[in-house]
Each structure stands twice: as structure tokens, then as C-alpha cells.
LUMFI-28501 format. One line per field, with one value per residue (C-alpha): x, y, z; residue number from 1. Coordinates in pm, 1 decimal, always signed. Each point is the difference from the previous one (the first is absolute). Layout:
c1	c(X|...)
c2	c(Y|...)
c3	c(Z|...)
num	c(NUM|...)
//
This chain:
c1	c(-17745.2|+218.7|+299.9|+343.0|+173.1|+352.2|+281.7|+123.1|+246.0|+18.2|+317.9|+198.1|+291.4|-196.0|-7.9|-130.3|-79.1|-111.2|-372.8|+52.7|-313.2|-406.3|-223.5|-287.7|-135.2|-199.8|-334.0|+4.7|-164.0|+243.2|-84.6|+247.4|+255.4|-3.4|+323.1|+59.7|+349.9|+359.7|+216.1|+381.9|+203.7|+398.5|-32.3|-305.5|-345.1|-277.3|-354.7|-204.2|-352.8|-265.3|-142.8|-260.3|-286.5|-128.0|+78.6|+313.2|-50.8|+344.3|+329.7|+280.4|+326.2|+24.0|+117.5|+380.1|+98.2|+307.9|+83.5|-327.6|+92.3|-237.6|-350.5|-21.5|-350.7|-7.8|-398.4|-300.7|-317.0|-322.1|-268.4|-361.0|-183.9|+358.7|+94.0|+333.6|-164.7|+23.1|+376.2|+64.2|-153.6|+205.2|+259.6|-84.9|+312.0|-200.1|+57.5|+391.2|-98.4|-136.1|+300.3|+36.4|+364.1|-98.5|-236.2|+229.8|+298.1|-82.0|-63.4|+328.2|+245.9|-208.5|+239.2|-290.5|-154.3|-358.9|+130.5|-135.0|-350.1|-83.6|-273.5|-80.0|+252.9|+29.9|-273.6|+249.5|-31.7|-313.1|-176.0|+182.8|-214.2|+12.8|+239.4|+250.7|-78.2|+102.1|+361.3|+321.4|+69.3|+414.0|+252.0|+78.8|-42.2|+341.0|-196.5|+19.1|-339.2|-24.3|+253.7|-158.9|+228.9|-70.4|+21.7|+272.5|+150.5|-6.3|+157.9|+312.5|+41.4|+14.0|+178.4|+292.4|-11.2|-137.7|-254.9|-320.0|+7.9|+292.8|-94.4|-243.0|-259.0|-66.6|-290.0|-419.5|-18.8|+374.1|-72.0|+379.7|+52.1|+222.9|+259.5|+9.7|+127.9|+218.3|+154.2|+44.7|+295.9|-5.8|+53.5|+160.7|-284.2|-165.9|+139.4|-209.3|-33.9|+145.3|+153.1|+289.1|-32.5|+133.5|+319.3|-30.2|+241.3|+77.6|-192.0|+235.0|-97.7|-101.0|+223.9|-91.4|-202.7|+204.8|+59.8|-333.0|-155.3|+37.8|+387.5|+26.9|-119.0|+243.8|+286.4|-171.2|-32.3|+243.0|-96.5|-252.0|-251.2|-374.2|-192.0|-289.5|-276.0|-49.7|-314.9|-178.3|+100.4|+391.5|-53.5|-204.5|+339.0|+242.1|-167.6|-53.0|+349.8|+108.5|-118.8|+89.3|+323.6|-9.7|-188.1|+29.8|+321.0|+62.4|+271.2|+60.5|+51.9|+164.7|-14.7|+70.9|-276.8|+90.3|-300.3|+102.4|-289.1|-240.7|+61.9|-34.5|-318.4|-135.5|+64.1|-132.2|-340.1|+1.3|-42.4|-269.9|-192.9|+38.2|-317.8|-184.0|+185.4|+168.0|+363.3|+208.6|+239.7|+254.5|-142.8|-264.6|+211.1|+139.9|-352.9|-110.5|+383.9|-78.0|-368.6|+100.1|+289.8|-202.1|-191.7|+296.1|+80.0|-266.4|+184.7|+126.8|-321.5|-104.1|+36.6|+62.4|-300.0|+158.5|-57.1|-23.1|+101.1|-308.5|+43.2|-196.2|-92.9|-82.4|+320.3|-143.6|+363.7|+33.6|+175.9|+157.9|-117.2|+183.3|-251.4|+87.7|+120.8|+12.5|-116.3|-307.4|+4.6|-307.2|-25.2|-76.2|-240.1|+10.9|+261.7|+112.0|-324.1|+28.0|+142.9|+258.6|-205.7|-262.8|+231.3|+199.5|-402.3|-41.0|+309.8|-9.0|-338.6|+150.1|+278.8|-194.2|-223.0|+302.1|+148.2|-397.1|-4.6|-345.6|+68.7|-214.4|+136.3|-59.2|+201.9|+321.4|-15.3|+50.1|+257.8|+314.9|+277.2|+71.3|+228.8|+203.7|+108.2|+262.8|+159.7|-227.8|+201.7|+334.6|+79.1|+233.6|-158.6|-84.3|-118.5|-415.6|-141.5|-289.3|-315.0|-180.2|-130.0|+111.2|+274.3|+183.3|+44.8|+206.9|+244.1|+20.3|+319.9|+51.6|+104.5|+313.3|+247.8|+295.9|+242.7|-46.2|+120.9|-193.4|-95.0|+280.6|+281.9|-59.5|-6.2|-319.3|-217.8|-395.2|-198.3|-31.5|-254.4|+136.1|-263.4|-8.5|-230.3|-40.7|-139.0|-168.9|+202.8|-326.0|-181.1|+265.2|+298.6|+300.7|-17.8|-369.8|+68.7|+273.1|-294.0|-171.1|+217.2|+109.5|-359.8|-43.6|+352.5|-133.7|-318.6|+144.0|+323.6|-269.1|-277.1|-174.4|-63.3|-226.0|-238.4|-39.0)
c2	c(+6866.1|+259.7|-71.9|+128.9|+211.8|-111.8|+155.2|-80.5|-130.2|+215.1|-111.4|-371.1|+138.8|+209.8|-148.9|+313.9|+350.5|+356.3|+80.2|+293.3|+186.7|-161.7|+125.7|-106.6|+128.1|-239.8|-13.1|+11.7|-186.0|-205.6|-194.6|-277.2|+249.5|+282.2|+81.1|+11.1|+123.5|+48.3|-241.9|+92.1|-386.0|-24.2|+132.9|+238.1|+154.9|-205.0|+19.1|-259.3|-154.1|-92.8|-342.4|-19.5|+239.8|+123.4|+308.2|+87.8|-130.8|+56.9|+160.4|-208.4|+144.1|+378.2|+173.7|+57.8|-338.4|-217.8|-293.7|-169.4|-353.8|-193.2|-131.9|+214.5|+111.5|+372.3|+123.9|-220.9|-57.9|+12.9|-207.6|+122.2|-30.8|+13.9|+261.6|+98.6|-226.5|-287.0|+86.1|-7.1|-362.6|-127.7|+98.6|-223.1|-198.8|-282.4|+33.9|-56.6|-355.3|-29.9|-107.6|+167.8|-166.0|-17.4|+331.0|+294.7|-196.5|-17.0|+409.7|+54.3|-204.8|-58.8|+303.5|+158.8|+321.2|-198.5|-76.3|+244.9|-106.8|-312.7|-74.2|+93.2|+123.1|-328.7|-308.2|-203.3|+280.1|+7.3|-52.7|-249.6|-329.9|-324.7|-141.9|+308.3|+6.9|-369.3|+64.5|-33.2|+327.9|-90.0|+82.8|-369.8|-326.2|-176.0|-302.5|-41.2|+211.6|+370.7|+247.2|+332.6|+223.5|+161.2|-103.4|+263.5|-95.3|-359.4|+36.7|+158.8|-255.9|-309.0|+219.3|+36.1|-246.4|+37.0|-186.6|+204.4|-233.6|+229.7|+296.3|+264.9|+192.8|+347.6|+51.2|+0.0|-296.3|-136.9|-68.0|-1.4|+304.8|+104.8|+179.8|-271.2|-203.1|+257.4|+85.9|-449.4|-195.6|-306.2|-269.9|-327.3|-349.4|-48.8|-234.3|-281.8|-18.2|-286.7|+260.8|+140.0|-303.6|-166.0|+230.2|+367.7|+207.9|+304.6|+364.8|+223.4|+341.6|+241.3|+356.0|+280.6|+236.5|+268.6|+272.9|+108.9|+331.6|+40.8|-85.1|+194.2|+284.3|-25.4|+26.5|+326.6|+135.9|+268.7|+108.8|+234.6|-181.9|-7.3|-283.8|-56.4|-180.2|-238.9|-1.4|-336.3|+49.0|-9.2|-263.6|-171.4|+74.3|-96.4|-322.5|-63.5|+48.3|-157.5|-277.1|+16.1|-11.4|-261.5|-212.2|+94.6|-153.5|+314.0|+28.1|+241.9|+99.6|+359.4|+133.2|+329.9|+123.7|+311.2|+190.6|+302.3|-140.9|-58.7|+379.7|+110.3|-201.8|+160.8|+364.6|-37.0|-198.1|+298.1|+288.9|-189.9|-38.9|+334.2|+52.6|-238.6|+125.7|-355.5|-42.6|-313.1|-94.2|-228.7|-195.8|-56.6|-165.3|-200.0|-121.8|-105.5|-191.1|-200.5|-83.2|-80.3|-204.0|-212.5|-56.1|-127.6|-245.7|-119.9|-236.4|+308.7|+145.3|-218.6|+45.6|-180.2|-170.0|-230.1|-346.6|+99.9|+282.6|+163.5|+120.0|+317.8|+56.6|+379.1|+266.4|+137.0|+251.2|+133.8|+363.3|+84.1|+327.0|+165.0|+236.4|+149.8|-200.8|-394.7|-105.4|-131.3|-208.8|-46.6|-187.3|+100.9|-273.4|-141.0|+243.8|-196.1|+88.3|+361.8|+278.3|+228.0|+256.0|-183.8|-99.0|+370.3|+97.8|-331.0|+45.6|+357.6|-65.8|-254.9|+136.8|+330.8|-229.0|-193.4|+309.9|+97.0|-360.5|-13.1|-358.2|-293.9|-289.8|-185.8|+304.7|-114.1|-381.5|-269.8|+59.8|-296.6|+294.4|+313.9|+298.6|+275.7|+243.7|+262.3|+174.1|+300.6|+14.2|-55.2|-339.4|-133.8|-424.7|-152.1|-380.1|+22.2|-242.4|-248.0|+132.2|-430.1|-120.4|+136.8|-197.4|+377.8|+327.2|+239.2|+228.9|+324.2|+225.0|+358.3|+42.9|+139.3|+109.1|-269.3|-71.1|-261.8|-228.9|+10.5|-289.2|+154.1|-12.8|+376.2|+157.6|+177.6|+146.7|-192.5|+66.4|-316.9|-116.4|-292.1|-232.0|-275.7|-311.4|-115.4|-371.6|-272.1|-330.8|-196.4|+165.1|+83.3|-180.5|+197.7|-122.8|+157.9|+359.9|+35.6|-24.0|+212.6|+264.2|-37.5|+76.4|+294.0|+117.3|-65.2|+186.0|+274.7|+28.3|+20.7|+175.2|-1.9|-367.2|+82.5|+191.7|-341.4)
c3	c(+8387.1|-4.3|-218.8|+50.2|-296.3|+2.8|-105.6|-379.6|-117.6|-372.0|-67.7|-42.8|+249.3|+259.7|+358.2|+127.9|-96.2|+91.0|+45.2|-194.7|+2.9|+64.1|-214.0|+177.1|+346.2|+214.7|-76.9|-371.3|-229.5|-221.9|-292.0|-189.2|-220.0|+234.1|+106.5|+382.2|+37.3|-155.9|+159.0|-70.6|-143.5|+19.1|-376.0|-55.0|+163.6|-122.8|+66.4|+200.7|-120.3|+156.7|-88.1|+178.0|+47.1|+402.2|+223.5|+166.0|+348.1|+126.2|-102.2|+203.4|-151.6|+14.4|-360.4|-12.1|+240.3|-200.3|+65.6|-29.2|-59.3|-281.6|+132.9|+336.3|+24.8|-106.9|+13.3|+11.3|-265.6|+166.1|-158.6|-69.3|+301.4|+175.9|+313.0|+176.2|+289.2|-262.0|-5.4|+377.9|+26.3|-301.4|+199.9|+339.0|+120.5|-126.6|-323.9|+23.5|-7.0|-338.4|-172.3|-298.2|-138.8|-341.4|-33.1|+97.1|-114.6|-388.2|+17.8|+123.3|-206.8|-306.3|-68.3|-298.1|+16.5|+87.1|+381.2|+182.9|+188.2|+272.8|-221.7|-375.0|-226.1|-150.4|+27.2|+186.0|+238.7|+118.7|+378.2|+181.4|-61.3|+339.8|-218.3|+18.5|+414.6|-4.8|-170.9|+190.6|+186.1|+29.5|-272.3|-14.3|+198.4|+91.3|+8.9|-441.4|+39.6|-292.6|+9.8|-103.5|-205.0|-318.4|-364.6|-52.9|+323.0|-62.4|-361.3|+188.9|+232.8|-263.2|-219.3|+290.4|+134.7|+330.2|+214.8|+136.3|+292.3|+109.0|-17.2|+167.0|-184.0|+112.0|-206.5|+150.1|+242.2|-19.2|-403.0|-186.3|-228.2|-293.8|+273.5|+245.7|-292.4|-151.3|+344.0|+80.5|-86.4|-87.9|+287.3|+14.2|-55.7|+324.5|+294.4|-45.6|-422.9|-137.8|-225.9|+335.4|+157.0|-307.8|-102.5|+306.4|-257.8|+218.4|-109.1|-136.5|+196.2|-205.4|-58.5|+257.9|-154.5|+151.1|+274.2|+179.6|-21.8|+310.1|-51.8|-346.9|+255.8|+260.3|-252.8|-81.4|+364.7|+0.3|-349.2|-101.9|-207.9|-111.5|+28.0|-354.6|+79.1|-233.1|-126.8|-208.5|-339.4|+119.9|+222.8|-274.8|-241.8|+285.5|+33.3|-365.6|-153.2|+293.6|-92.9|-405.4|+120.1|+250.9|-277.2|-336.3|-169.4|-143.5|-295.1|-255.3|-371.2|-118.6|-391.3|-90.0|-269.3|-258.5|+56.0|-274.4|-250.2|+213.5|+163.9|-400.1|-13.3|+277.9|-67.9|-367.7|+169.7|+265.6|-237.2|-202.9|+357.9|+136.0|-126.9|+160.4|+306.7|+59.4|+81.6|+8.1|+237.2|+15.1|+222.9|-230.1|-255.0|+285.1|+61.9|-323.0|-89.9|+290.1|-6.3|-350.5|+96.7|+228.6|-262.9|-260.2|+330.3|+147.5|+186.8|+219.7|+60.8|+287.3|+445.5|+219.7|+214.5|+309.2|-195.4|-383.2|-256.0|-145.5|-398.0|-50.1|-345.7|-19.3|+126.0|+307.8|+87.2|+364.6|+20.9|+302.8|+48.1|+345.4|+190.0|+415.2|+279.0|-263.9|-370.7|-208.6|-291.8|-206.2|-293.8|-336.3|-148.2|-343.8|-68.4|-332.1|-124.5|+78.2|-173.4|+104.0|+41.6|+229.0|+201.3|+40.6|+75.7|+270.5|+198.1|+82.1|+89.2|+258.4|+70.6|+104.4|+191.9|+173.5|+132.7|+205.1|+58.8|-163.6|-227.2|+71.9|+73.9|-255.7|-232.4|+181.9|+7.7|-216.8|-263.8|-131.6|-76.1|+157.1|-97.0|+262.3|-161.8|+137.8|-329.7|+92.6|+294.4|-157.1|+112.7|-300.6|+138.7|+295.6|+109.2|+91.2|+234.3|-127.8|+158.6|+40.4|-197.2|-301.4|-193.7|-103.5|+38.7|-202.0|+116.5|-239.3|+66.1|-181.9|-389.4|-3.3|-302.6|-18.5|-250.6|-177.1|-328.1|-299.9|-233.1|-244.3|+306.8|+37.5|+353.3|+44.5|+287.3|+59.9|+248.1|+210.1|+272.0|+250.5|+135.8|+271.7|-7.6|+331.0|-79.1|+226.9|-58.4|+71.3|-238.3|-315.0|-31.3|-123.9|-404.2|+29.9|+238.5|-311.1|-305.2|+154.0|+129.4|-382.2|-137.9|+218.4|-135.1|-330.8|+54.8|+164.1|-287.7|-301.4|+80.7|-265.6|-13.7|+395.1|-243.7|-239.2)
num	c(1|2|3|4|5|6|7|8|9|10|11|12|13|14|15|16|17|18|19|20|21|22|23|24|25|26|27|28|29|30|31|32|33|34|35|36|37|38|39|40|41|42|43|44|45|46|47|48|49|50|51|52|53|54|55|56|57|58|59|60|61|62|63|64|65|66|67|68|69|70|71|72|73|74|75|76|77|78|79|80|81|82|83|84|85|86|87|88|89|90|91|92|93|94|95|96|97|98|99|100|101|102|103|104|105|106|107|108|109|110|111|112|113|114|115|116|117|118|119|120|121|122|123|124|125|126|127|128|129|130|131|132|133|134|135|136|137|138|139|140|141|142|143|144|145|146|147|148|149|150|151|152|153|154|155|156|157|158|159|160|161|162|163|164|165|166|167|168|169|170|171|172|173|174|175|176|177|178|179|180|181|182|183|184|185|186|187|188|189|190|191|192|193|194|195|196|197|198|199|200|201|202|203|204|205|206|207|208|209|210|211|212|213|214|215|216|217|218|219|220|221|222|223|224|225|226|227|228|229|230|231|232|233|234|235|236|237|238|239|240|241|242|243|244|245|246|247|248|249|250|251|252|253|254|255|256|257|258|259|260|261|262|263|264|265|266|267|268|269|270|271|272|273|274|275|276|277|278|279|280|281|282|283|284|285|286|287|288|289|290|291|292|293|294|295|296|297|298|299|300|301|302|303|304|305|306|307|308|309|310|311|312|313|314|315|316|317|318|319|320|321|322|323|324|325|326|327|328|329|330|331|332|333|334|335|336|337|338|339|340|341|342|343|344|345|346|347|348|349|350|351|352|353|354|355|356|357|358|359|360|361|362|363|364|365|366|367|368|369|370|371|372|373|374|375|376|377|378|379|380|381|382|383|384|385|386|387|388|389|390|391|392|393|394|395|396|397|398|399|400|401|402|403|404|405|406|407|408|409|410|411|412|413|414|415|416|417|418|419|420|421|422|423|424|425|426|427|428|429|430|431|432|433|434|435|436|437|438|439|440|441|442|443|444|445|446|447|448|449|450|451|452)
//
């Protein structure tokens, strides 16, 4: 029977996307691995590959369509011997009586690039069997039956102490998805439960989320304004940073770093590397210093995983890159083992492709630590917001000439760079954070040791 090609989840945060361009047309034969379309996610424009072979029988979503929800059918694939008549037959009302409570949500909520076909994306998504047809159609059963929710939604609900039975699902066939859990508020225990009967404590009402968009707009109805539509990236940044400040217990450690030795060492290296076309930046040294510090203080090379802490062996360092309308944090994997020139070349490549929104998800996901450098914009110091699940982020200010008291007691001038380490207290305690920052400072004030 004809196979529906579904809007894929091309990144963990993707809930909808823009079908930017079709690279096939109706009647084209495709094989597994062929590029079908270009899809804009909240982070990048990515190519969508065919999983099955067949003929494009019908295109359901026109190119340029925005806000296409994940798991929405975008085209129909015909097998050998099938025709457009088979599409009409499979779309008959009788089809609606076949429950797909398990099949479709798996593609919608797996939140991996494998989602995208009504069947065939993985072996688990094959043609529905008789047992599939008997799957419950309702998202949840008030009489004690199964509650249909994605694994991610279940984990978030468990972390926040939410009762899935009290949450209305908005996914396919009422399945509870990530957005439903994130927008839900903790509820009181059921009135007929033993816990509620024993201790009916009053429920604290959540603080107001702020005035509505209409209320804010009304405040400025007599002023000239320009409304800017939020794209996918801006929505994601707003949601993730709001979540970070609400759920991550930040604390901050600050240090001033004297970088005159670093600047002199960098100048000497760049002269020697000029013939190779290599020019190292201060940021390259900062990346290397942080990567080596994570190896020196391995307990700080960790991320928060809901009900546990994951300690990483390699130093995978993310670096914030400003682009038009937002930012990316591409990850330099195994940064502790790479030379400064390799880190410099890789960072330039990632930054260029980030600005063109051409990064693949694996290039901006992961890592345990991040760097945000606003020194190039003249900012002396600032506090950065942790990007979950990272354990920490280093905010880097500009190097500024300042008077200092030298070791001999004389007042002299030095180039001082102010840094602030924002730390997730669930992952890293104060003393451990101080050890990590001290290791970073030592590497930057003594740059030669980074080559040892």
C-alpha cells in the first residue's frame, strides 16, 4: 500500500519546520539515500533523504510552506505496481478506523533524524500488523489503562513531578508530547487517592507568567512600533534560556587573568605560522585552556541528566557563535587532543557554516562545557546563561590595560581579561568549580604549558 512520507524531526528541539524546497516531483523514482527535499529547522537548513525506494505518487505539502508540524504527511510514496488510484483508496474514510496510536507517534516523538516515514524509517516502523491494529486509540485510559506519551515527555514529567494522567496530549491521536509537559503545571494529588485523603495540603498557585501579548501590545497602541515575527530559532532560544534560568541553579565564579604572556606567545607563534596561512586568535587559546582544564579536573567535565550526572572522558567544548537572528554553539570534540592550529581551522569552519545555517545537528549538540566571548565587542565582563545539559559556561570579557601591583610591590601595567564561570550547582559544587577556573587561569597565564 502507498507509504506516507512524514515531516521528519531533524533535531532534538524540532517541533515544526519549513519545507524550503522539493528536489523531486510527482512521478520521479527514488531510491534509499536520494535527497527528497530541503527542510529548514529551528537551527539549520538540512537535506531530507529517502529511506525506501519507490515512486513519488503525490506531493502533499508545497515547497515554501512554513510551520509544518513534525509527523505531518508531506508526500506519498508508491511501491512497484501501485498507482494514484491506490492513494485514493488508502485515503478512504475506512482507513481512519485503523488505530495507529503507536506507529505515528514513534515517528513524531523519537526526536531523531530517523523519524520521517509512515513506515520504513526503521525496522520498528514497518507496515502495521494485526497487533498494531489492536493498539488502543485513546491517549490514556481513566480506568487504569496505558497512558500514551513519548519517552522524552515521560522523563520531563518525572523530573518535574507531573502526573501524566492530568495532562491533555496534543500529539497524534492525543499522545502527550514534550510541549504538553513543559507547559503543564504541577497538580494536586487526586482527591480519592490515599495521599490526598491523608494530607490535603493547599496547592501553591504558580506565579503569573507575565502579561499576554495582546496586553503588551495595548500598552503601546498609541506608539509607532514594528512587530517582528518569531522564527523557529528565536522561539527555541527563548524557550531554552527561560527553562535554563528557571530550572538550573546557577552560581558564578569570577577571576581576572593577566594575558600579556599569552599575547606575546601568540604573536611569536603567528609569525612562525604565517607561511602556512595560520593565524591563531586569543579565542583558540581559551578553547584549548578550557579543554585541558576539564582533563585536569575530570569531575567537572560533566552534564546533568535528570536523575543522574554523566561524566565525560573527552573534552567536548562548545563555543557560542553569533549569527543573524540568534546564535549557535558548535561543539569542538576532543579539543584537549587537538593542536591550536587544528582547533583554529575547525572553529573557523564551524563558525562560517553556522552563519550560513549549514551545521548538522551532531555539530551543535553535546559537549559538557561552553565558552561565550564578548570581549571582541568591547564588553569587560558579563554573566552567561548555562546551556542545558552543560555543567558550566565561561563568559569572557575584553583584555584591558590596567594598573596592577607586581611581585616586587611596584605598580605596573598589565593586560587583564575578566572571566566569569557560570556553574550548575547540581553538577559542580563551589570548591570543584573553583578548581576548574583556577586550572583555566593557570593555562592562560602560562600558555607554554598547553603545548607540553
